N, C-alpha and C positions, 0 to 999 in steps of 0.2 A: 481156823478151819481144819478140819481133819480130812485127810486125804482117804477116799474109799476107793477100792478098786472095783471092778465091775460086779465080781461076785458079792463083796460086801453092800454094794449098792442094790444089788438085785434081792438080797436077803432083806434089806431094810424095807424095800418096796413090798415085799409079800408080808412082812411082819405089820405093816401100816393098815392091813386089813383084817388083822387078826381079831377074833371075837373077845379076846382080853384086853381090857383098857390099859393094862400094865405094859403091855406087848407093844400096842399102838403108841401109847406115850412115849417110850422107849425109842421106837422106830422115829417118831416125830422129832425128839430130840438129836438123834444120830442124823437124820436127814437134814435137819435145819442147820446144822455145824457142817455139813459135808462141803467140800469145794466144788461138788457138782449140783449145787442146789438148783440151778436153772433146769438141769434135766429132769427133776422130779418134781418142778412147781405144782404141778395138778394134785401130785399125792401130798405135799405139804399142805395144800389150799384145802383138801378134804379133810384132814388132821386138824387144820384151824377150825373148821365148821364141824366137826365131830358131834353127831346127834346122840350119842349114847353116853357118853361121859366128858365132863367139864375139866376133868383133870388132864385129858389127852389136849384139848385146847390150851389149857393153861401153860402145860410142859411144853409145848410146840413153839407156842408164842414166846415165851420167856427164853428159849434157845434161839431163836431168830433175833430177838433183841440183844441177846449175848454177843452176837456177832459184831454188834457196834459198827455195822456198815448199812448203807442205805437200803439194799436189796432186802435184807432181813426185815427192816423196818416197813418197806414198802408191801411185802407179803402179809405182815400183821395188818396194815391199814386197809389193803385189800378185802381181806377176809372180815375186817370190822364192818366195812361199808356194805358187806353182802350178808352179814349175819341175819338169820331169819329167826332166831329165838332169843329171848331176853337172857337165857344163861349164858349163850355164847357171846352176846354184846357185853355182858357184866364181866366175863373172864378176859376177854379181849381188850375190855377198856381198862380193866385192873392192870393188865400185863403193860398196857401203854402208860398210864399214870403212875405204876408203882416201879417202872424202870428205874434202876440205882443210878442209871446215867444223870437223872435229875437233880443227884446229890452232890455232883462235883462240877466247878465252873467249867472245867475242860470237858466235861460229859455234856453239860448244858449246851455250851457252843457247837459242838458236834450235832446234838439233835437239832438244833435249831438250824444250822445249816442244813442237815439232811431233810427237815420239813421244808425248807424253803425251795429244796431241788424238787422235792415230792409235790409241791403247791403247782408245779408245772407240768406234772406227770400225763401222759397221754391218756390214761384211764381216768374218767371223771369220778369214779369213787375215791380212788386213791387221792386226786387232787383236791377233792372236796374235804375229805377228813384232814388232809395236811393243813388245809387252808382254815379249817375250824379250830385246830389245836394252836395254830399260829394266832388266831383271833384272840383265843382265850390267854394267850401270853402278854400280848399287847394290842393296842390298836392298828387295826389293819393298815391304816395310812402309813405306820411307821415301818411295818416290814416291807409292805409294797413298793417303799422307795428305795430299799437297799439292794 
């Protein structure tokens, strides 16, 4: 995670509403990798649901997943459950499905642990998305016992 001072954080937040897709995407990547992610959760959420360009969605989602932590995954699942367009659903789903963490045993173990944790999240959308993904991995009875 990149430490951002208040000026850098403020600049990235301002860039997140730029009319330029490339600027919004870069801001999404910077904010997603920030150590102050919870302070800018609403901005990140809006970038994950960007109505103007799917590259912004993809860039922000991938940066969140690159964190390899539960909070980054949670933000992607939250947006995925709320996505209102097929394009947003497709790009968020692709980021989740094509996450490079699925390629290593350690990454898979980490993701399954995080999905299990998110399967009890207070937000019903996050909880449901996590449970659906876990159900695809193995029957519900198996992961529910763990």
